[in-house]
ROBA-981091 format. One line per 10 residues: number of its first residue (from 1); their letters; for each residue x, y, z of N, C-alpha, C. Coordinates in steps of 0.1 Angstrom, whole numbers. Atoms other than C-alpha are relative to their C-alpha. Layout:
BEGIN
NUM = A = X,Y,Z,X,Y,Z,X,Y,Z; ...
This chain:
BEGIN
1 = MNDYTHILVS = 10,9,-4,1207,-627,489,3,-14,-3; -4,14,3,1214,-664,493,-12,-7,-6; 10,7,8,1194,-691,475,-13,-2,8; 12,3,-8,1171,-700,504,-8,13,3; 7,-12,-2,1162,-664,511,-7,5,-13; 6,-3,13,1156,-658,474,-13,-8,-2; 12,9,2,1132,-688,472,-11,4,10; 10,-3,-9,1114,-677,504,-7,13,-4; 6,-14,3,1109,-640,494,-8,-1,-13; 7,1,13,1099,-649,458,-13,-8,1
11 = SVLFVVTLFA = 12,8,-2,1075,-676,469,-11,8,7; 10,-9,-7,1057,-652,493,-5,10,-9; 5,-10,9,1056,-625,467,-9,-5,-10; 8,5,11,1042,-646,440,-13,-7,5; 13,5,-6,1016,-663,463,-9,12,2; 8,-12,-2,1003,-628,472,-5,5,-14; 4,-5,13,1003,-618,435,-10,-9,-7; 9,10,6,986,-650,423,-14,1,7; 13,-1,-8,960,-647,451,-8,12,-5; 7,-13,4,952,-611,441,-6,-2,-14
21 = ITKIGGKKQL = 5,2,14,948,-621,404,-12,-9,0; 12,10,0,925,-651,412,-12,7,6; 12,-7,-6,903,-628,434,-6,9,-10; 5,-10,10,901,-602,406,-8,-8,-11; 6,8,11,892,-630,381,-13,-5,3; 14,5,-3,860,-640,399,0,-14,5; 2,13,-6,846,-673,410,-2,-11,-11; 2,11,10,846,-693,377,7,-13,4; -6,13,-2,852,-730,381,9,-3,-13; -9,3,11,878,-747,359,-7,-4,-12
31 = AELSFFEYVS = 7,4,12,852,-762,336,-7,12,-6; 7,-12,5,837,-727,331,10,10,-7; -10,-9,6,870,-711,319,0,-2,-16; -1,1,14,873,-703,282,15,-5,-3; -13,5,4,903,-717,263,11,11,3; -9,-10,-3,920,-683,265,4,2,15; -2,-1,-14,915,-681,302,8,-11,6; -7,12,-4,928,-716,307,15,1,-3; -14,-2,4,960,-710,287,7,11,7; -5,-11,-8,965,-677,304,4,-4,14
41 = GITIGSIAGE = -3,5,-13,963,-694,338,12,-9,1; -12,8,0,988,-720,329,13,8,-2; -12,-8,3,1012,-694,315,4,8,13; -3,-7,-12,1009,-673,347,7,-9,10; -7,10,-9,1017,-704,368,14,-3,-4; -13,4,5,1046,-713,346,10,11,3; -9,-11,-2,1061,-678,349,3,1,15; -2,-1,-14,1057,-678,387,10,-11,4; -9,11,-3,1074,-713,390,14,3,-5; -13,-2,6,1102,-703,367,8,11,8
51 = VIMGLDGNLF = -7,-11,-8,1110,-671,386,4,-4,14; -3,4,-14,1108,-687,420,12,-10,0; -11,10,0,1131,-716,411,13,5,-8; -11,-6,7,1153,-696,387,7,10,9; -6,-8,-10,1177,-682,412,6,13,-5; -6,-12,6,1192,-657,388,-11,9,-6; 11,-7,6,1158,-645,377,-3,14,7; 4,-13,-6,1145,-609,383,-14,-1,4; 13,1,-6,1116,-608,406,-10,10,-6; 8,-10,6,1103,-576,392,-5,-3,-14
61 = HGVLAIAIFG = 4,5,14,1102,-590,356,-10,-10,1; 10,11,-1,1083,-620,368,-14,6,4; 12,-6,-5,1057,-599,387,-6,8,-12; 5,-8,11,1054,-576,356,-7,-9,-10; 6,9,10,1048,-605,333,-13,-6,4; 12,5,-6,1022,-620,356,-11,11,-1; 9,-11,0,1005,-586,359,-6,2,-14; 5,-3,14,1003,-582,321,-10,-11,-4; 9,11,3,988,-617,316,-13,1,8; 12,-1,-8,964,-611,345,-9,11,-5
71 = TFTYLHDVIG = 8,-12,5,953,-577,331,-7,-4,-13; 7,4,12,946,-592,297,-12,-9,3; 11,10,-4,925,-620,313,-11,8,6; 11,-8,-7,906,-594,334,-7,8,-11; 6,-8,10,900,-572,304,-9,-8,-9; 8,10,8,888,-602,284,-14,-2,6; 12,3,-7,862,-609,310,-9,12,1; 8,-12,-1,851,-573,315,-6,4,-13; 6,-4,13,847,-565,278,-10,-11,-5; 9,10,4,831,-599,272,-14,1,6
81 = IKSKKVRDIM = 13,-2,-7,804,-591,298,-8,11,-7; 7,-12,6,796,-558,279,-3,-2,-15; 1,1,15,799,-570,243,-2,-15,-4; 2,13,5,783,-601,228,9,-4,-11; -9,2,11,804,-597,197,14,-5,5; -13,4,-6,836,-600,218,-1,-14,6; 2,13,-5,822,-630,236,0,-11,-11; 1,10,11,814,-647,203,14,-2,-6; -14,1,6,850,-640,190,9,-7,10; -9,5,-10,868,-649,222,-4,-14,5
91 = EGKATVIIKD = 4,12,-6,847,-678,234,-7,-9,-10; 7,7,10,828,-689,203,-15,-1,3; 15,1,-1,791,-696,197,-4,-14,3; 6,13,-1,769,-725,206,-4,-5,-14; 2,7,13,765,-750,177,-11,-10,2; 11,10,0,733,-770,170,6,-13,-6; -5,12,5,744,-806,166,-12,-10,-4; 11,9,3,710,-824,166,-12,9,0; 12,-9,1,678,-807,154,-12,-9,-6; 12,8,4,643,-824,151,4,-15,-1
101 = GKVLEENLKK = -4,14,0,660,-857,159,10,-4,-10; -10,3,10,685,-855,131,13,6,2; -14,-5,-2,723,-852,134,4,9,-11; -4,-10,11,736,-821,115,15,-3,-2; -14,4,2,768,-836,101,9,11,-3; -9,-11,4,782,-804,87,4,8,13; -3,-7,-12,780,-787,121,9,-8,9; -8,10,-8,796,-818,137,15,1,-6; -13,-1,6,825,-816,112,7,14,3; -5,-14,-2,828,-778,117,7,1,14
111 = EKYTIDDLNS = -5,0,-13,834,-784,154,11,-10,3; -11,11,-1,860,-812,147,-4,-11,10; 5,11,-9,838,-838,165,-4,-11,-9; 5,12,8,832,-873,153,-13,-5,6; 12,6,-5,801,-894,158,3,-7,13; -3,7,-12,819,-913,185,1,11,12; -1,-10,-10,826,-880,204,-14,4,4; 14,-4,-2,789,-871,200,-7,-11,9; 6,11,-7,778,-905,213,5,0,15; -6,0,-14,802,-902,243,-7,12,8
121 = LLRQKNVFRT = 6,-11,-7,787,-868,252,-15,-3,3; 14,4,-3,752,-882,249,-1,-10,11; 0,10,-11,760,-911,272,2,7,13; -2,-8,-13,772,-886,298,-13,6,5; 13,-5,-4,736,-873,297,-10,-11,1; 9,12,-2,722,-908,301,-9,-2,-13; 7,2,13,711,-908,264,8,-9,-8; -7,11,7,720,-939,244,-4,-1,-14; 5,0,14,702,-932,211,-2,14,-5; 2,-13,6,704,-902,189,-14,2,-4
131 = ADVEFAVLEP = 14,-1,4,669,-910,178,-9,5,11; 8,-5,-11,657,-901,213,1,15,2; -3,-14,-2,670,-865,210,-8,9,-9; 7,-10,8,648,-837,198,9,11,-4; -9,-11,2,675,-810,201,12,-1,9; -12,1,-8,711,-809,212,9,11,-5; -9,-12,3,735,-779,213,14,-2,7; -14,1,-5,773,-780,217,3,14,5; -3,-14,-6,781,-751,241,15,4,-2; -13,-5,3,812,-729,237,11,-7,9
141 = KGDLSVLLKK = -10,6,-8,829,-747,266,1,-15,-1; -1,14,3,824,-781,252,-11,-9,6; 11,8,-6,793,-792,272,-11,-2,-11; 11,3,9,764,-808,253,-13,2,8; 13,-2,-6,729,-795,262,-10,-8,-8; 9,9,7,702,-821,253,-14,2,4; 14,0,-3,665,-819,250,-6,-13,-6; 6,13,4,647,-853,248,-13,3,-7; 13,-1,6,617,-859,227,-11,1,11; 10,-3,-10,585,-849,245,-5,-13,7
151 = ELQPLTAKDL = 5,12,-6,573,-885,250,10,-7,9; -10,6,-8,606,-894,266,4,8,12; -3,-8,-12,608,-866,291,-8,-5,12; 7,4,-12,600,-874,327,-12,9,3; 12,-7,-4,566,-864,340,3,10,11; -2,-9,-11,564,-833,362,-14,3,6; 12,-3,-7,538,-821,386,-9,9,-9; 8,-8,9,527,-795,360,-7,-8,-10; 7,9,10,520,-822,334,-12,-7,6; 11,7,-6,497,-839,359,-10,10,6
161 = NLAVSPEKES = 9,-10,-6,481,-806,370,-1,-1,15; -1,1,-15,492,-812,406,5,12,6; -5,-11,-7,496,-784,430,11,-5,10; -10,4,-9,529,-787,449,5,12,8; -4,-11,-8,543,-767,477,14,5,-4; -13,-6,4,572,-743,470,11,-5,9; -12,4,-7,607,-754,481,9,12,2; -8,-12,-3,627,-728,499,13,-5,7; -13,3,-5,661,-726,515,-1,-7,14; -2,7,-12,671,-750,543,10,7,9
171 = YTVVMDGNVL = -9,-7,-9,688,-737,574,8,-10,9; -8,8,-9,717,-754,593,-1,6,13; 2,-6,-13,708,-748,629,10,-6,11; -10,6,-9,733,-771,646,12,-5,-8; -12,5,7,769,-778,635,10,-4,11; -10,5,-10,794,-799,655,-4,2,14; 6,-1,-13,771,-799,685,-2,14,5; 2,-14,-4,769,-761,686,-12,6,-8; 12,-6,6,736,-742,680,4,13,-7; -2,-12,8,738,-716,652,-13,9,2
181 = NDQLTAAGKN = 12,-8,-4,714,-690,667,-5,9,-11; 5,-9,12,713,-667,636,-8,-9,-10; 7,8,9,703,-696,614,-13,-5,6; 13,4,-7,677,-708,640,-10,11,-1; 9,-12,1,662,-673,640,-6,2,-14; 4,-2,14,662,-671,602,-10,-11,-4; 9,10,3,643,-704,601,-14,2,8; 12,-3,-7,616,-689,624,-2,-9,12; 0,9,-12,625,-712,654,8,6,11; -8,-5,-11,639,-707,688,6,-12,7
191 = RGWLDVELAN = -8,11,-6,661,-727,712,-10,-10,7; 10,8,-6,630,-740,731,-5,-11,-9; 5,9,10,616,-755,699,10,-11,-3; -11,9,4,650,-771,691,1,-11,11; -2,9,-11,653,-787,726,-12,-10,0; 11,9,0,618,-802,723,1,-10,-11; -2,9,12,625,-816,688,11,-11,3; -11,10,-3,658,-832,699,-5,-10,11; 5,9,-10,640,-846,730,-9,-11,-6; 9,10,7,613,-862,707,8,-10,-7
201 = LGVTLDNVFI = -8,10,7,641,-878,687,9,-9,9; -8,8,-9,658,-891,718,15,2,-1; -15,-3,1,692,-874,712,3,13,8; -5,-12,-7,712,-848,731,8,9,-10; -6,-9,8,727,-817,716,15,-4,-3; -15,3,1,763,-829,722,2,-11,-10; -1,11,9,756,-859,700,-4,3,-14; 5,-4,13,743,-839,670,12,6,-8; -11,-5,9,769,-835,642,-6,12,-8; 6,-11,8,746,-814,620,-16,-2,0
211 = AEVDSYGKLT = 14,0,0,709,-804,621,-5,11,-9; 5,-10,10,689,-787,594,-16,1,1; 14,-3,1,654,-771,592,-4,3,-14; 4,-3,14,637,-773,558,-11,11,0; 9,-11,2,612,-748,544,-14,-3,7; 12,3,-6,583,-767,561,1,-1,15; -2,1,-15,599,-765,596,3,-13,5; -3,13,-4,609,-801,596,15,-1,4; -14,1,-5,641,-809,616,6,-14,-4; -7,12,3,665,-835,602,14,1,6
221 = IDVYDDQLQV = -13,0,-7,697,-845,621,9,-11,-5; -10,11,2,729,-865,616,8,0,13; -7,1,-13,745,-877,648,14,-6,-2; -13,5,1,781,-886,655,1,-15,0; 1,15,0,772,-922,663,-8,-5,-11; 7,5,12,765,-937,629,-8,-13,2; 8,12,-3,751,-968,645,-13,3,7; 12,-4,-6,724,-949,662,-11,3,-10; 11,-3,9,691,-950,644,-10,10,5; 8,-12,-5,673,-917,647,-14,0,-8
231 = PSPQPRKLLL = 13,-1,7,635,-917,639,-2,14,-6; 3,-12,6,624,-891,615,-14,6,3; 13,-6,-3,596,-868,627,-8,3,-12; 9,-2,11,566,-865,604,-12,8,4; 12,-8,-5,544,-837,618,-10,3,-10; 10,-3,10,528,-829,585,-9,-12,-3; 8,12,3,517,-865,578,-10,-3,12; 9,2,-12,503,-867,614,-11,10,-1; 10,-10,1,484,-835,608,-10,-4,-10; 9,4,10,470,-848,576,-9,-12,4
241 = AMLNKCQADL = 8,11,-5,459,-880,593,-11,4,9; 10,-5,-9,442,-861,620,-11,7,-6; 11,-7,8,423,-839,595,-9,-10,-7; 8,10,7,412,-870,576,-9,-7,11; 8,7,-10,400,-886,609,-12,9,4; 11,-10,-4,380,-854,618,-11,0,-11; 9,0,11,364,-855,584,-9,-12,0; 7,12,0,355,-891,587,-10,-1,12; 8,-1,-12,341,-885,622,-13,8,-3; 11,-8,3,318,-858,609,-10,-7,-9
251 = ELFSLETESP = 9,8,9,304,-881,582,-7,-11,9; 6,10,-9,299,-908,609,-11,6,9; 9,-6,-9,281,-884,632,-13,3,-8; 11,-3,8,258,-874,603,-9,-12,-2; 8,13,2,248,-911,598,-7,-4,13; 5,5,-13,242,-917,635,-11,9,6; 10,-9,-7,221,-886,644,-14,-2,-7; 14,1,5,183,-887,640,-5,14,-3; 5,-14,3,180,-849,638,4,4,-14; -3,-4,13,177,-836,603,9,13,-1
261 = DAKKMYNKNA = -9,-12,-1,193,-802,613,14,-4,3; -14,5,-3,223,-820,629,6,-7,-12; -6,7,12,227,-843,599,4,10,-11; -4,-10,10,227,-813,576,13,7,4; -11,-7,-4,252,-795,597,13,-8,-1; -12,9,1,276,-825,599,4,-2,-14; -3,2,14,274,-831,562,6,12,-6; -5,-12,5,280,-795,554,14,3,5; -14,-2,-5,311,-793,576,9,-10,-5; -9,10,6,324,-826,564,4,3,-14
271 = TKLQSAIQKI = -3,-4,13,322,-813,529,10,11,-1; -10,-11,-1,340,-781,538,14,-5,4; -13,5,-4,367,-800,556,7,-8,-10; -6,8,11,372,-824,527,6,9,-11; -5,-9,10,376,-795,504,13,7,4; -13,-6,-6,402,-779,527,11,-10,-1; -10,10,0,420,-812,529,6,-2,-14; -5,1,14,423,-815,491,9,11,-4; -9,-12,4,438,-780,489,13,-1,7; -13,-1,-8,465,-785,516,7,-14,-1
281 = KPFLSE = -6,13,1,471,-822,509,14,0,-6; -14,0,6,501,-816,486,11,6,9; -9,-6,-9,517,-795,513,3,-9,12; -1,9,-12,512,-822,540,4,-14,-2; -3,15,3,518,-855,522,14,-3,-3; -14,2,3,555,-850,515,8,-4,12
């Protein structure tokens, strides 16, 4: 076997081997790998490169070495899933760095971190004072989880006792000018609805790069021509405005009529409609 043939055969063989190992290893991102997994991955790549370019190397030995390292990495993941003790030994435990607003210096030294390292991690979380932190934990993979003091946390709808509509999955119904019928059906829409919406926006299907339907049935699009300004349809706000107008009309009718029975009817229905508007307003005002 000449040099070029050796490189070609070994490259194909190791590409297949490495691909198989990465598929078995799962979908962990680089930042989610433990130190053992990271070092094991580097070693596997080094073995593959050495055997491919080492023309006198034995292909079988290289594949065997990669298989051994891959097996240990796989067993590490499998056993770690089943045993917390193994996870704690192999990946380490989370360490509390700040508690009740106070930096725990002993835990910081234990993890070989300086106050500069801590401040750097805090700044990555948009926190610039340790005094603002109620609780901070250094995760096994080196990330810092931060809980701000209650008065510094952003307000949520729950804090204000506001009812908000649930947010669900959006569906991409057009991609590269082609309608994705399965996604359109999953969104509860059909081709006729899509054609009407595109017509209302004044664009043709061929000019649509991507179109999405959100959980409220609202269509948003991005066109190929970036200079083209596409108006955004707001059917929910229009519906809310129409309901408010109807409620105002009922109150106006009650003021204009001379009949006590009609006045009572208009006021009663205006009150009912106002109550209904208050309940659905969070869903229509976004």
